MITI-9820 format. One record per residue (C-alpha): residue in one letter; residue number from 1; z, x, y. Coordinates in nm, 3 decimals, always signed. Each point is the difference from the previous one (the first is absolute). Example, Ala and Ser with C-alpha at 12.3 -4.5 7.8 and 13.67 -1.06 7.14 Angstrom:
<sites>
 resn resi       z       x       y
    a    1  +0.780  +1.230  -0.450
    s    2  -0.066  +0.137  +0.344
</sites>
This chain:
<sites>
 resn resi       z       x       y
    m    1  +2.348 +10.272 +13.497
    a    2  +0.276  -0.228  +0.125
    r    3  +0.243  -0.247  -0.150
    v    4  -0.103  -0.340  +0.136
    v    5  +0.197  -0.321  -0.043
    v    6  -0.229  -0.301  +0.015
    g    7  +0.128  -0.344  +0.093
    l    8  -0.147  -0.188  -0.295
    s    9  +0.002  -0.365  +0.102
    g   10  -0.190  -0.150  -0.291
    g   11  -0.315  -0.037  +0.211
    v   12  -0.337  +0.168  -0.030
    d   13  +0.029  +0.208  +0.318
    s   14  +0.316  +0.191  -0.092
    s   15  -0.127  +0.033  -0.358
    v   16  -0.317  +0.177  +0.114
    a   17  +0.202  +0.211  +0.245
    a   18  +0.206  +0.130  -0.294
    c   19  -0.313  +0.051  -0.209
    l   20  -0.175  +0.206  +0.267
    l   21  +0.305  +0.218  +0.061
    k   22  +0.027  +0.077  -0.370
    q   23  -0.370  +0.087  -0.012
    q   24  +0.062  +0.246  +0.283
    g   25  +0.258  +0.177  -0.215
    h   26  +0.320  -0.116  +0.171
    e   27  +0.317  -0.076  -0.191
    v   28  +0.013  -0.377  +0.044
    i   29  +0.309  -0.220  -0.039
    g   30  -0.008  -0.376  +0.038
    l   31  +0.281  -0.184  +0.177
    f   32  +0.017  -0.379  -0.007
    m   33  +0.209  -0.181  +0.260
    i   34  +0.187  -0.324  -0.060
    n   35  +0.045  -0.137  +0.349
    w   36  +0.042  -0.374  -0.040
    h   37  +0.156  -0.229  -0.262
    d   38  +0.018  -0.340  +0.169
    t   39  -0.292  -0.239  -0.066
    t   40  +0.103  -0.256  +0.265
    g   41  -0.311  -0.119  +0.181
    t   42  -0.248  +0.201  -0.208
    l   43  -0.312  -0.195  -0.087
    e   44  -0.078  -0.091  -0.359
    g   45  -0.238  +0.243  -0.164
    d   46  +0.118  +0.316  +0.175
    c   47  +0.108  +0.270  -0.242
    p   48  +0.365  +0.101  +0.033
    w   49  +0.101  +0.366  +0.007
    y   50  +0.044  +0.026  -0.376
    d   51  -0.373  -0.057  -0.050
    d   52  -0.066  +0.276  +0.253
    r   53  +0.233  +0.227  -0.195
    l   54  -0.185  -0.073  -0.324
    f   55  -0.332  +0.102  +0.157
    a   56  +0.158  +0.314  +0.146
    e   57  +0.128  +0.089  -0.348
    l   58  -0.345  -0.051  -0.152
    v   59  -0.160  +0.224  +0.263
    a   60  +0.263  +0.271  -0.041
    k   61  -0.052  -0.002  -0.376
    k   62  -0.378  +0.021  +0.038
    l   63  +0.029  +0.293  +0.242
    d   64  +0.275  +0.163  -0.207
    i   65  +0.241  +0.030  +0.290
    a   66  +0.371  -0.076  +0.023
    l   67  +0.102  -0.325  +0.166
    h   68  +0.337  -0.048  +0.166
    v   69  +0.136  -0.332  +0.128
    v   70  +0.226  -0.035  +0.302
    d   71  +0.161  -0.316  +0.140
    l   72  -0.014  +0.007  +0.380
    s   73  +0.054  -0.373  +0.048
    a   74  +0.326  +0.036  +0.194
    e   75  -0.162  +0.231  +0.255
    y   76  -0.312  -0.216  +0.014
    r   77  +0.203  -0.313  +0.075
    r   78  +0.207  +0.175  +0.265
    r   79  -0.277  +0.192  +0.174
    v   80  -0.301  -0.230  -0.037
    v   81  +0.087  -0.357  -0.101
    d   82  +0.309  -0.036  +0.219
    y   83  -0.206  +0.135  +0.289
    m   84  -0.260  -0.268  -0.075
    f   85  +0.259  -0.277  +0.006
    a   86  +0.149  +0.130  +0.325
    e   87  -0.338  +0.019  +0.173
    y   88  -0.111  -0.348  -0.108
    a   89  +0.336  -0.137  +0.114
    r   90  -0.080  +0.138  +0.347
    g   91  -0.341  -0.167  +0.003
    r   92  -0.185  +0.327  -0.059
    t   93  -0.255  +0.094  -0.266
    p   94  +0.090  +0.317  -0.193
    n   95  -0.232  +0.204  -0.221
    p   96  +0.199  +0.078  -0.317
    d   97  -0.276  +0.220  -0.146
    v   98  +0.025  +0.246  +0.290
    l   99  +0.378  +0.006  -0.041
    c  100  -0.030  +0.040  -0.377
    n  101  -0.206  +0.316  +0.042
    r  102  +0.224  +0.148  +0.269
    e  103  +0.334  -0.093  -0.154
    i  104  -0.065  -0.009  -0.376
    k  105  -0.314  +0.174  -0.130
    f  106  +0.025  +0.298  +0.233
    d  107  +0.378  +0.011  +0.038
    v  108  +0.213  -0.133  -0.287
    f  109  -0.275  +0.048  -0.257
    l  110  -0.081  +0.345  +0.137
    k  111  +0.362  +0.106  -0.043
    e  112  -0.009  -0.119  -0.363
    a  113  -0.319  +0.198  -0.054
    l  114  +0.156  +0.313  +0.146
    k  115  +0.283  -0.037  -0.252
    l  116  -0.270  +0.038  -0.266
    g  117  -0.110  +0.327  +0.158
    a  118  -0.306  -0.139  +0.174
    d  119  -0.208  +0.219  +0.225
    y  120  -0.191  -0.308  +0.114
    v  121  +0.004  -0.377  -0.030
    a  122  -0.326  -0.184  -0.058
    t  123  -0.088  -0.365  +0.050
    g  124  -0.310  -0.213  -0.045
    h  125  -0.050  -0.064  +0.371
    y  126  -0.352  +0.001  +0.141
    c  127  +0.061  +0.257  +0.273
    r  128  -0.033  +0.374  +0.048
    k  129  +0.209  +0.292  +0.120
    t  130  -0.110  +0.326  +0.157
    v  131  +0.199  +0.297  +0.125
    t  132  -0.055  +0.197  +0.319
    t  133  +0.206  +0.276  +0.160
    a  134  +0.196  -0.027  +0.325
    p  135  -0.011  +0.287  +0.252
    d  136  +0.334  +0.126  -0.132
    g  137  -0.139  +0.017  -0.353
    t  138  +0.176  -0.306  -0.144
    p  139  -0.205  -0.248  -0.203
    v  140  -0.095  -0.333  +0.155
    y  141  -0.079  -0.287  -0.235
    r  142  -0.262  -0.254  +0.104
    l  143  -0.037  -0.349  -0.148
    l  144  -0.361  -0.117  -0.029
    a  145  -0.157  -0.330  -0.093
    g  146  -0.120  -0.039  -0.358
    s  147  -0.370  +0.054  -0.070
    d  148  -0.040  -0.358  -0.123
    p  149  -0.021  -0.212  +0.318
    n  150  +0.083  -0.314  -0.199
    k  151  +0.319  +0.146  -0.149
    d  152  +0.131  +0.239  +0.267
    q  153  +0.381  -0.023  -0.017
    s  154  +0.095  +0.251  +0.269
    y  155  +0.140  -0.285  +0.212
    f  156  +0.275  -0.057  -0.257
    l  157  +0.104  +0.366  +0.037
    c  158  +0.006  -0.005  +0.380
    q  159  +0.374  +0.075  +0.019
    l  160  +0.002  +0.316  -0.214
    t  161  +0.141  +0.324  +0.138
    q  162  -0.111  +0.361  -0.030
    e  163  +0.273  +0.063  -0.259
    q  164  -0.115  -0.295  -0.211
    l  165  -0.367  +0.099  +0.023
    r  166  +0.088  +0.353  -0.099
    y  167  +0.068  -0.121  -0.355
    a  168  -0.269  -0.268  -0.019
    l  169  -0.320  +0.011  -0.204
    f  170  -0.264  -0.274  +0.001
    p  171  -0.234  +0.086  -0.289
    i  172  -0.231  -0.302  +0.036
    g  173  -0.033  +0.009  +0.379
    d  174  -0.356  +0.135  -0.019
    l  175  -0.114  -0.260  -0.255
    l  176  -0.142  -0.350  +0.027
    k  177  +0.173  -0.277  -0.195
    p  178  -0.290  -0.046  -0.247
    e  179  +0.021  +0.373  -0.079
    v  180  +0.372  -0.036  -0.073
    r  181  -0.071  -0.289  -0.238
    r  182  -0.275  +0.201  -0.168
    i  183  +0.224  +0.304  -0.053
    a  184  +0.274  -0.222  -0.147
    a  185  -0.250  -0.159  -0.241
    e  186  -0.148  +0.333  -0.104
    r  187  +0.346  +0.142  -0.071
    g  188  +0.100  -0.311  -0.194
    l  189  +0.291  -0.087  +0.229
    a  190  +0.160  -0.340  -0.062
    t  191  -0.005  -0.078  +0.373
    a  192  -0.379  +0.034  +0.039
    r  193  -0.059  -0.376  +0.033
    r  194  +0.340  -0.100  +0.131
    k  195  -0.003  -0.200  +0.323
    d  196  +0.140  +0.159  +0.314
    s  197  +0.347  -0.113  +0.101
    q  198  +0.035  -0.237  +0.293
    g  199  +0.275  -0.121  +0.228
    i  200  +0.320  +0.178  +0.098
    c  201  +0.037  +0.358  -0.123
    f  202  +0.184  -0.007  -0.338
    v  203  +0.079  -0.370  +0.034
    g  204  -0.348  -0.145  -0.043
    k  205  -0.170  -0.307  +0.134
    v  206  +0.260  -0.247  +0.122
    d  207  +0.038  -0.337  +0.164
    l  208  +0.149  +0.148  +0.314
    p  209  +0.224  -0.292  +0.109
    t  210  +0.146  -0.026  -0.352
    f  211  +0.053  +0.377  -0.014
    l  212  +0.163  +0.010  +0.342
    q  213  +0.232  -0.289  -0.083
    q  214  +0.203  +0.245  -0.205
    q  215  +0.162  +0.085  +0.334
    l  216  -0.159  -0.222  +0.266
    t  217  +0.082  -0.371  +0.010
    a  218  -0.279  -0.255  +0.024
    r  219  +0.037  -0.214  +0.315
    e  220  -0.235  -0.275  +0.103
    g  221  -0.145  +0.047  +0.346
    a  222  -0.283  -0.118  +0.221
    v  223  -0.362  +0.117  +0.011
    h  224  -0.149  -0.018  +0.351
    e  225  -0.369  +0.039  +0.075
    i  226  -0.111  +0.204  +0.302
    r  227  -0.337  -0.099  +0.138
    p  228  -0.257  +0.269  +0.095
    e  229  +0.002  -0.121  +0.360
    w  230  +0.372  +0.083  +0.045
    p  231  +0.005  +0.136  +0.359
    r  232  +0.164  +0.335  -0.069
    f  233  -0.283  +0.109  -0.229
    g  234  -0.215  +0.044  +0.309
    r  235  +0.264  +0.195  +0.189
    r  236  +0.031  +0.309  -0.221
    p  237  -0.051  +0.294  +0.242
    a  238  -0.321  +0.199  -0.027
    c  239  -0.011  +0.373  -0.063
    d  240  -0.314  +0.172  +0.125
    p  241  -0.023  +0.359  -0.140
    a  242  -0.203  +0.097  +0.307
    l  243  +0.312  -0.052  +0.214
    g  244  +0.183  +0.285  -0.173
    a  245  +0.329  +0.002  -0.188
    p  246  +0.176  -0.338  +0.007
    s  247  +0.352  -0.032  +0.138
    d  248  +0.301  -0.043  -0.227
    e  249  +0.027  -0.360  +0.118
    l  250  -0.360  -0.075  -0.091
    l  251  +0.036  +0.161  -0.343
    e  252  +0.309  -0.210  -0.069
    a  253  -0.187  -0.314  +0.103
    l  254  -0.302  +0.084  -0.217
    a  255  +0.215  +0.078  -0.305
    a  256  +0.229  -0.302  +0.028
    p  257  -0.031  -0.251  -0.287
    w  258  -0.083  -0.360  +0.081
    r  259  +0.315  -0.208  +0.046
    f  260  +0.011  -0.379  +0.005
    t  261  +0.254  -0.281  +0.036
    v  262  -0.009  -0.346  -0.152
    r  263  -0.115  -0.129  +0.341
    d  264  -0.321  +0.201  -0.034
    g  265  -0.130  -0.189  -0.302
    k  266  +0.016  -0.315  -0.207
    k  267  +0.199  -0.037  -0.321
    i  268  -0.238  -0.052  -0.293
    g  269  +0.220  +0.058  -0.305
    t  270  +0.295  +0.177  -0.156
    h  271  +0.059  +0.325  -0.188
    r  272  +0.259  +0.153  -0.235
    g  273  +0.132  +0.274  +0.229
    a  274  -0.154  +0.204  +0.281
    h  275  +0.101  +0.328  -0.167
    f  276  -0.236  -0.074  -0.292
    y  277  -0.311  +0.023  +0.220
    t  278  -0.187  +0.277  +0.176
    i  279  -0.250  +0.023  +0.285
    g  280  -0.358  -0.051  -0.115
    q  281  +0.100  -0.186  -0.317
    r  282  -0.212  -0.305  -0.088
    k  283  +0.127  -0.100  -0.345
    g  284  +0.317  -0.186  -0.088
    l  285  +0.017  -0.243  +0.292
    g  286  -0.106  -0.310  -0.195
    i  287  -0.162  -0.158  +0.307
    g  288  -0.357  -0.117  -0.058
    g  289  -0.260  -0.220  +0.164
    r  290  -0.140  +0.274  +0.225
    k  291  -0.352  +0.131  +0.048
    e  292  +0.137  +0.353  -0.007
    s  293  +0.311  +0.156  -0.151
    l  294  +0.329  +0.013  +0.188
    f  295  +0.138  +0.348  +0.064
    i  296  +0.351  +0.115  +0.091
    l  297  +0.003  +0.120  +0.362
    a  298  +0.372  +0.066  +0.040
    t  299  +0.337  -0.068  -0.162
    d  300  +0.336  -0.067  +0.162
    v  301  +0.266  +0.071  -0.262
    a  302  +0.291  -0.089  +0.230
    a  303  -0.140  -0.348  +0.073
    n  304  -0.164  -0.023  -0.346
    v  305  -0.337  -0.098  +0.147
    i  306  -0.345  +0.130  -0.088
    y  307  -0.303  -0.024  +0.227
    v  308  -0.351  -0.040  -0.135
    g  309  -0.355  -0.016  +0.129
    e  310  -0.325  -0.126  -0.152
    g  311  -0.274  +0.247  -0.092
    d  312  -0.008  +0.378  -0.028
    a  313  -0.154  +0.025  +0.349
    h  314  +0.312  -0.157  +0.156
    p  315  +0.107  +0.219  +0.298
    g  316  +0.361  -0.001  -0.119
    l  317  -0.100  +0.212  -0.301
    w  318  -0.137  +0.283  +0.212
    r  319  +0.165  +0.273  +0.206
    p  320  -0.137  +0.304  +0.184
    a  321  +0.289  +0.238  -0.064
    l  322  +0.324  +0.067  -0.186
    a  323  +0.313  +0.208  +0.053
    v  324  +0.208  +0.231  -0.220
    d  325  +0.356  +0.086  +0.101
    g  326  +0.065  +0.370  +0.053
    a  327  +0.234  +0.030  -0.298
    e  328  -0.266  -0.150  -0.229
    i  329  -0.281  +0.246  +0.081
    h  330  -0.083  +0.227  -0.294
    w  331  -0.233  +0.300  -0.006
    i  332  -0.116  +0.151  -0.330
    d  333  -0.001  +0.337  +0.178
    p  334  +0.274  -0.007  +0.266
    a  335  -0.184  +0.272  +0.193
    r  336  -0.266  -0.260  +0.088
    a  337  +0.246  -0.244  +0.160
    m  338  -0.104  -0.137  +0.338
    a  339  +0.204  +0.085  +0.307
    v  340  +0.118  -0.270  +0.239
    g  341  -0.280  -0.068  +0.247
    e  342  -0.272  +0.114  -0.241
    e  343  -0.284  -0.218  -0.127
    r  344  -0.241  +0.055  -0.288
    r  345  -0.286  -0.172  -0.177
    y  346  +0.050  -0.084  -0.368
    a  347  -0.131  -0.246  -0.257
    v  348  +0.272  -0.245  -0.103
    r  349  +0.065  -0.254  -0.274
    i  350  +0.282  -0.255  -0.008
    r  351  -0.031  -0.106  -0.364
    y  352  -0.128  +0.136  -0.330
    r  353  -0.380  -0.003  -0.036
    q  354  -0.057  -0.104  +0.360
    p  355  -0.299  +0.193  +0.140
    l  356  +0.115  +0.266  +0.245
    q  357  +0.007  -0.121  +0.360
    a  358  -0.070  +0.217  +0.306
    a  359  +0.304  +0.020  +0.228
    t  360  +0.179  +0.198  +0.268
    l  361  +0.361  +0.105  -0.062
    y  362  +0.236  +0.036  +0.297
    r  363  +0.336  +0.176  -0.036
    r  364  +0.254  -0.137  +0.244
    e  365  +0.379  +0.019  +0.036
    a  366  +0.022  -0.347  -0.160
    g  367  -0.196  +0.111  -0.306
    l  368  -0.361  +0.007  -0.109
    f  369  -0.260  -0.254  +0.111
    i  370  -0.327  -0.050  -0.184
    r  371  -0.276  -0.170  +0.199
    f  372  -0.301  -0.095  -0.211
    d  373  -0.358  +0.004  +0.124
    e  374  -0.033  -0.348  -0.151
    p  375  +0.282  -0.258  -0.040
    q  376  +0.161  -0.005  -0.343
    r  377  +0.082  -0.299  -0.217
    g  378  +0.341  -0.068  -0.154
    i  379  +0.211  +0.285  +0.140
    a  380  +0.342  -0.053  -0.160
    s  381  +0.333  +0.157  +0.094
    g  382  +0.144  +0.210  -0.282
    q  383  -0.335  +0.109  -0.139
    f  384  -0.122  +0.358  +0.029
    a  385  -0.271  +0.124  +0.231
    a  386  -0.161  +0.323  -0.124
    w  387  -0.227  +0.223  +0.208
    y  388  -0.272  +0.233  -0.124
    d  389  -0.196  +0.295  +0.132
    g  390  -0.320  -0.029  -0.201
    d  391  +0.114  -0.036  -0.361
    e  392  +0.340  +0.159  +0.067
    l  393  +0.301  -0.229  +0.031
    v  394  +0.191  +0.150  +0.292
    g  395  +0.293  -0.237  +0.055
    s  396  +0.141  -0.349  -0.023
    g  397  +0.265  -0.230  +0.138
    v  398  +0.165  -0.338  -0.047
    i  399  -0.151  -0.263  +0.227
    r  400  +0.257  -0.134  +0.246
</sites>
């Protein structure tokens, strides 16, 4: 049996993960992370980290395992939150949960666990890991979607490496959420009925503009509406798969985000700062009197202008393709990386819990292009696209 350090978060998932590992006969040690102290922008009613710690202590006592506490807040601010601020300042939409897993849970936290003599680190993620063998005899770790289709969290782990997966265990990856709740109740764990956490990893649910104003200044700017009949919507080039591989120029054109100027639409209101908004967003505009909701189509941080369109069928919300710069392409198994000039079929998602979308991936000198079989709504620069082969997450990249 192995020594396994479990990231006890104070939630039901990590609690059951620890419980199952102990049942299997492993030596289990709990490790609670303090990653955030500031409550600026957090919404009333969210439990701060000290409540999470209390629940982690109750679970550790019930399971009769040791619990250690480590403060990683300095690293979390530097490697996750500062990255968030920088991306929003550029008018991009980061995913802090993906960064938290890559930079904190499976890097800084892993190193702390290894100090405790860990053979493995376990978390309460709904995903699975299998091991195969390469031709040279070395192990190859594969990341698979969780068995619960409603809770699969593999997307959040899309940036993990072979070295990180080597140490990872996901004890609840084969379970459905109701089974996890049932196990927690049967074992008398204090977290059995506790609500799942929401919002930013380790920060909680926040009012994003208030949270971002810690570093980003609010600036009033104009909201311009783009009508569906804007001429350029009808000029997006077509891409017929029957014609063979598209040219680099066509791929660039297909993947380009919509860009507008104030001459393309009419001013209909004001906002608090373009960097507080993201493509596809419909809440927080404060502009009513419409049959359908207004959605963010584009932001111009330099000019401090946001562009909106009415209705979720607005053509400005939809794009047929996206691009990932070469330096941002990540493969779980580097041996499966695509060569320049190669194309492959994968299933892709561009946000957590989005159903997988059929797509063709093209590797070019300029990077990776993903052309979807059907146009996709709300593609946002800075988010992660993740591609799957069946239920295996093969790779990911930051959307240009």
